C-alpha positions in Angstrom: -251.1 22.5 -51.4 -252.4 23.0 -47.8 -255.7 24.6 -46.8 -253.9 28.0 -46.3 -251.6 27.7 -49.2 -251.1 30.7 -51.5 -250.2 31.0 -55.2 -247.1 33.1 -55.8 -246.0 34.4 -59.2 -242.3 35.3 -59.7 -241.5 37.9 -62.5 -237.8 37.9 -62.6 -235.0 39.4 -64.7 -233.7 36.5 -66.7 -230.0 36.9 -65.7 -228.4 34.1 -63.7 -228.0 36.0 -60.4 -231.6 37.2 -60.3 -233.0 33.8 -61.2 -230.9 31.9 -58.6 -232.0 34.3 -55.9 -235.7 33.7 -56.8 -235.1 30.0 -56.9 -234.0 30.2 -53.3 -237.1 32.1 -52.3 -239.3 29.9 -54.3 -237.9 26.7 -52.7 -238.8 28.1 -49.2 -242.3 28.8 -50.4 -242.9 25.5 -52.1 -241.4 23.7 -49.1 -244.1 25.3 -47.0 -246.8 24.0 -49.3 -247.3 27.0 -51.5 -247.7 27.1 -55.3 -244.8 28.8 -57.1 -245.0 29.9 -60.7 -242.2 31.6 -62.7 -242.8 33.9 -65.6 -239.4 34.0 -67.5 -237.9 34.3 -71.0 -237.7 31.3 -73.2 -233.9 31.1 -72.8 -234.6 29.4 -69.4 -236.7 26.7 -71.1 -236.4 23.4 -69.1 -234.2 24.8 -66.4 -236.6 25.5 -63.6 -239.1 22.7 -63.7 -236.7 20.4 -61.8 -237.4 22.5 -58.7 -241.1 21.7 -58.9 -242.1 25.1 -60.1 -244.7 25.8 -62.7 -243.2 27.9 -65.5 -244.7 30.3 -68.1 -242.3 31.3 -70.9 -242.4 34.4 -73.0 -240.7 35.9 -76.0 -240.0 39.6 -76.7 -239.9 41.2 -80.2 -240.9 37.9 -81.7 -237.4 36.6 -81.0 -237.3 32.8 -80.8 -234.4 32.2 -78.5 -232.7 28.8 -78.8 -233.7 26.9 -75.6 -230.3 25.1 -75.8 -228.5 28.5 -75.4 -226.8 28.9 -72.1 -228.4 32.0 -70.4 -225.1 32.9 -68.8 -223.3 32.8 -72.1 -226.0 34.8 -73.8 -226.0 37.6 -71.2 -222.2 37.6 -71.1 -221.8 38.1 -74.8 -224.5 40.8 -74.9 -222.9 42.8 -72.0 -219.5 42.4 -73.6 -220.8 43.7 -76.9 -222.3 46.7 -75.0 -218.9 47.6 -73.5 -219.7 46.5 -69.9 -216.5 44.6 -69.4 -213.9 47.2 -70.4 -211.5 48.7 -67.9 -213.3 51.9 -66.8 -214.0 53.8 -63.6 -217.3 52.9 -62.0 -218.9 56.2 -62.9 -218.3 55.6 -66.6 -219.6 52.1 -66.4 -222.8 53.2 -64.7 -223.5 55.8 -67.3 -222.9 53.1 -70.0 -225.1 50.6 -68.2 -228.0 53.0 -67.9 -227.7 54.6 -71.3 -227.6 51.2 -73.1 -228.8 48.4 -70.9 -231.4 50.1 -68.6 -232.7 52.1 -71.6 -233.3 48.8 -73.4 -235.3 47.5 -70.4 -237.4 50.6 -70.3 -238.2 50.3 -74.0 -239.0 46.6 -73.6 -241.4 47.4 -70.7 -244.0 48.5 -73.2 -244.0 45.0 -74.7 -243.6 43.3 -71.3 -246.6 44.9 -69.6 -249.3 43.2 -71.8 -247.5 39.9 -71.4 -247.5 40.3 -67.6 -251.1 41.3 -67.6 -252.0 38.1 -69.5 -249.9 36.0 -67.2 -251.6 37.4 -64.1 -255.0 36.6 -65.7 -253.9 33.0 -66.3 -252.2 32.4 -63.0 -254.5 34.5 -60.7 -251.8 34.7 -58.0 -252.4 35.7 -54.4 -249.0 37.4 -54.5 -246.5 38.6 -57.0 -242.7 38.7 -56.5 -241.0 41.2 -58.8 -237.2 40.9 -59.1 -236.3 43.3 -61.8 -234.1 46.4 -62.2 -237.0 48.5 -63.4 -240.7 48.7 -62.3 -243.7 47.5 -64.3 -247.1 49.4 -64.3 -248.8 46.0 -65.0 -247.7 44.8 -61.6 -248.5 48.0 -59.7 -251.9 48.2 -61.3 -252.8 44.6 -61.1 -254.7 44.8 -57.8 -252.6 41.9 -56.5 -250.3 42.5 -53.5 -246.7 42.5 -54.7 -243.2 42.1 -53.2 -240.2 43.9 -54.6 -237.2 41.5 -54.2 -233.7 42.9 -54.7 -231.0 40.4 -55.8 -228.4 43.1 -55.9 -226.5 45.1 -53.3 -229.1 46.9 -51.0 -227.9 50.3 -52.2 -230.1 49.6 -55.3 -233.2 49.1 -53.2 -232.6 51.8 -50.6 -231.4 55.0 -52.2 -230.2 57.0 -49.1 -227.9 60.0 -49.1 -226.2 58.6 -46.0 -224.7 55.8 -48.0 -222.6 55.8 -51.2 -224.5 55.8 -54.5 -225.3 52.4 -56.0 -222.7 51.0 -58.4 -220.0 53.5 -57.3 -217.9 51.2 -55.2 -217.1 54.1 -52.9 -216.3 53.5 -49.3 -218.7 54.3 -46.5 -215.7 56.2 -45.1 -215.1 58.1 -48.3 -215.6 61.7 -49.4 -219.3 62.6 -49.6 -218.7 65.3 -52.1 -217.5 62.5 -54.4 -220.8 60.6 -53.7 -222.7 63.7 -54.7 -220.7 64.2 -57.9 -221.3 60.6 -58.9 -225.1 60.9 -58.5 -225.2 64.2 -60.4 -223.0 62.9 -63.2 -225.0 59.7 -63.7 -228.4 61.4 -63.3 -227.5 64.2 -65.8 -226.3 61.7 -68.4 -229.4 59.6 -68.2 -232.2 62.1 -67.3 -234.0 61.9 -70.7 -234.2 58.1 -70.4 -235.7 58.4 -66.9 -238.0 61.2 -68.1 -239.4 59.1 -70.9 -239.9 56.1 -68.6 -241.5 58.2 -65.9 -244.0 59.6 -68.5 -244.8 56.0 -69.4 -245.5 55.1 -65.8 -247.7 58.1 -65.4 -249.6 57.3 -68.6 -250.5 53.9 -67.2 -252.1 55.4 -64.1 -249.1 55.0 -61.7 -247.6 57.6 -59.4 -244.5 59.4 -60.7 -241.2 57.7 -60.1 -238.7 59.1 -57.7 -236.2 61.4 -59.4 -233.9 59.3 -61.7 -235.1 56.1 -60.1 -236.6 53.4 -62.3 -239.0 51.7 -59.8 -241.2 52.3 -56.8 -240.7 50.5 -53.5 -243.6 48.2 -53.0 -246.2 49.6 -50.6 -246.7 46.0 -49.4 -243.2 44.5 -48.8 -239.6 44.8 -50.0 -236.9 42.2 -49.4 -233.2 41.8 -50.0 -230.4 39.5 -49.0 -227.2 40.7 -47.4 -225.5 39.6 -44.2 -225.8 42.1 -41.4 -222.0 42.1 -41.0 -221.7 43.6 -44.4 -224.9 45.8 -44.5 -225.3 49.5 -44.1 -227.8 49.3 -41.2 -225.5 51.0 -38.8 -225.6 54.2 -40.9 -229.2 54.0 -42.2 -232.0 52.0 -40.6 -234.4 49.9 -42.6 -237.6 51.5 -43.8 -240.7 50.1 -42.2 -241.7 47.6 -44.9 -238.2 46.5 -45.9 -236.8 43.2 -44.7 -233.2 41.9 -44.7 -232.2 38.3 -45.0 -228.7 36.8 -44.8 -229.2 35.0 -48.1 -231.7 33.7 -50.6 -229.5 30.6 -51.1 -230.8 27.7 -53.1 -231.1 24.3 -51.5 -229.1 21.8 -53.6 -229.7 18.1 -53.3 -228.0 16.7 -50.3 -226.9 13.6 -52.1 -224.7 15.6 -54.4 -221.1 15.8 -53.1 -218.2 17.4 -54.8 -215.3 15.1 -55.1 -211.9 16.8 -55.3 -210.4 16.0 -58.7 -207.5 13.6 -58.6 -205.3 16.2 -60.3 -205.5 18.3 -57.2 -206.0 15.7 -54.5 -202.3 14.9 -53.7 -200.9 18.4 -54.4 -199.7 20.6 -51.6 -201.1 23.9 -50.5 -204.4 25.4 -49.5 -207.5 25.1 -51.7 -208.8 28.2 -53.5 -212.0 28.7 -55.5 -211.7 31.2 -58.4 -214.8 32.4 -60.2 -215.7 35.6 -62.1 -219.3 34.5 -62.2 -221.5 33.7 -65.1 -220.2 36.6 -67.2 -216.8 37.9 -66.2 -214.8 35.0 -67.7 -215.8 36.0 -71.3 -212.8 38.4 -71.3 -210.5 35.5 -72.1 -207.3 37.5 -72.3 -207.8 38.6 -68.7 -208.6 35.1 -67.5 -205.4 33.9 -69.1 -203.5 36.7 -67.3 -205.0 35.9 -63.9 -204.5 32.1 -64.1 -200.9 32.7 -65.2 -200.3 34.8 -62.1 -202.0 32.2 -59.8 -199.9 29.4 -61.4 -197.0 30.9 -59.4 -198.9 30.4 -56.1 -198.0 27.4 -53.9 -201.7 26.6 -53.6 -204.4 24.7 -55.5 -207.2 26.2 -57.5 -210.7 25.1 -58.5 -211.6 27.4 -61.5 -215.0 28.2 -63.0 -213.8 28.8 -66.5 -217.0 30.3 -67.9 -218.8 30.2 -71.2 -215.7 30.3 -73.3 -213.9 27.6 -71.4 -212.5 25.9 -74.5 -210.5 29.0 -75.4 -207.8 28.6 -72.7 -206.1 26.0 -70.7 -205.3 25.8 -67.0 -201.8 25.4 -65.3 -200.9 22.2 -63.3 -202.0 23.6 -60.0 -205.6 24.2 -61.2 -208.6 22.2 -62.2 -211.7 23.7 -63.8 -214.8 23.3 -65.9 -217.2 25.6 -67.7 -219.3 25.9 -64.5 -218.6 24.6 -61.0 -221.2 23.4 -58.4 -220.5 26.5 -56.3 -222.6 25.5 -53.2 -220.7 22.2 -53.0 -217.3 23.7 -53.5 -217.5 26.6 -51.1 -217.5 24.5 -47.9 -214.2 22.7 -48.8 -212.1 25.7 -49.8 -209.9 28.0 -47.8 -210.3 31.2 -49.8 -212.6 32.6 -52.6 -211.4 34.8 -55.4 -214.6 36.3 -56.9 -216.1 39.0 -59.0 -218.3 40.0 -56.1 -221.7 39.1 -57.4 -224.4 39.3 -54.7 -225.2 35.6 -54.6 -221.5 34.6 -54.4 -220.8 37.1 -51.6 -223.7 36.0 -49.5 -223.0 32.3 -50.1 -219.3 32.8 -49.3 -220.2 34.5 -46.0 -222.6 31.7 -45.3 -219.7 29.3 -45.4 -217.3 31.7 -43.6 -214.6 32.1 -46.2 -212.4 35.2 -46.8 -212.6 36.8 -50.2 -210.4 38.6 -52.8 -212.9 40.6 -54.8 -212.2 41.6 -58.5 -215.3 43.5 -59.5 -216.5 43.9 -63.0 -219.3 46.5 -62.8 -222.4 47.8 -60.9 -223.0 46.4 -57.5 -219.9 44.2 -57.6 -218.0 47.4 -57.0 -220.1 48.0 -53.9 -219.8 44.5 -52.6 -216.0 44.5 -53.1 -215.7 47.7 -51.1 -218.1 46.4 -48.3 -215.9 43.3 -48.0 -212.8 45.4 -47.7 -214.3 48.1 -45.4 -215.5 45.4 -43.0 -212.2 43.5 -43.0 -213.5 40.2 -44.6 -211.2 40.3 -47.6 -209.3 42.4 -50.1 -210.5 44.4 -53.1 -208.2 44.4 -56.2 -208.6 45.8 -59.7 -209.8 43.1 -62.1 -207.7 44.3 -65.0 -204.7 45.9 -63.5 -203.8 44.1 -60.3 -200.2 43.1 -60.4 -198.7 39.7 -59.8 -197.3 40.9 -56.5 -200.7 42.3 -55.4 -202.7 39.2 -56.2 -200.1 36.7 -54.8 -199.6 38.8 -51.6 -203.3 39.1 -51.1 -203.7 35.3 -51.3 -200.9 34.7 -48.8 -202.1 37.3 -46.4 -205.7 36.1 -46.2 -204.7 32.4 -46.0 -202.4 33.1 -43.1 -204.8 35.4 -41.1 -206.0 33.0 -38.4 -208.0 35.7 -36.6 -210.0 36.5 -39.7 -210.8 32.8 -40.3 -212.0 32.5 -36.7 -214.2 35.6 -37.1 -215.7 34.3 -40.3 -216.3 30.9 -38.7 -218.4 32.6 -36.0 -220.3 34.6 -38.7 -221.0 31.4 -40.6 -222.3 29.7 -37.5 -224.7 32.6 -36.8 -226.0 32.8 -40.4 -226.6 29.0 -40.6 -228.2 28.8 -37.2 -230.4 31.9 -37.8 -231.5 30.6 -41.2 -233.3 33.9 -41.7 -234.8 32.9 -45.0 -237.0 30.3 -43.2 -239.1 33.3 -42.2 -240.1 34.0 -45.8 -243.2 31.7 -46.0 -244.7 33.1 -42.8 -244.0 36.7 -43.9 -245.6 36.1 -47.3 -248.6 34.4 -45.7 -249.1 37.3 -43.3 -249.1 39.7 -46.2 -251.8 37.7 -48.1 -253.9 37.1 -45.0 -253.5 40.6 -43.7 -251.8 39.6 -40.5 -249.5 42.0 -38.7 -246.0 41.6 -40.1 -243.0 40.1 -38.3 -240.6 42.7 -36.9 -237.9 43.7 -39.5 -235.4 45.2 -37.1 -232.7 42.7 -37.8 
């Protein structure tokens, strides 16, 4: 550590997308000589130390999670059991997510807060980075400056009536009465959950939460990652202490190079990457349906088969494994078919590839619509897209030379700007009370 190094404690939601974003931030900080510590659930045991981070593990409810359990599989099966992967409109899915999933987080917060307090006493950080979908009084009352990091679509972080509601997947060009109805419906269905959580916040000495919101913006600093070409900054400016970055992408080892499998090497056609993320592939019947359609394409596919990879086979024009080294594959493909998770979308834009987005839930709906609204790809329904729709979308995007040229320019901008390199200086300025860097980008 350098003379002016700082100690940063990450308190992150333990799902794969949140963790990967925080790894990207943590690597920037550790690369600048700062000490990085992660507080995370035991299901991540042994998976973060390779990045040089210190890690403090915790259990909730006395559960002893098997350290060998794949976090992606665990989360996928939980969400599947809770009905998050059924074919429903976005408004029904959001009500379901909040009444079951967010409610569970709110209940667990009463157990998490003492654990967080103990961890802060042990680590004694100069700064805390909170990447969660709810707030924690223990962080706000710690006396330590804290950064709220948003790994999701920025609609979660910045609730603004000028933009569609978070998780709706509604177009920025859509009917604003529909936006209002969505907000009212979700808020009315979940108001008691919010009321109870708000009372808990107040009981711990915190200010009341915004109406039907489950966290406060940090008075110190708030950050999110989303390329400006997709963002909503043209219809709502950034608040004063909110910063946008193009990505929080991890730095993988440069000596790792993805070798195209022999099965695909000599076959004709363009190369396409297909992934429904760490969770979406658990709906095996739908995966079978989609790969059966793509088998009729004259192109080649690299497939991230997901946690239940042993339960289905791939056609001859495809190769896949349980998980794929995404950051190594993206540079070599011509098209990405994705669920629309925030990390995948920002990483795909980084490498300048068009997208077909098949969203599952929450901000994936928003990302899919952003991609389509801004002309960088096509949104299709995950469960009901037809053979003709999917194959036509593939052919259209692969043959659109103008789009590929436009995305190549965006990729060059993102890579040359390297906006996340600013993170260490911004964090240092916050700790040492130096005037912050302008956030107007």
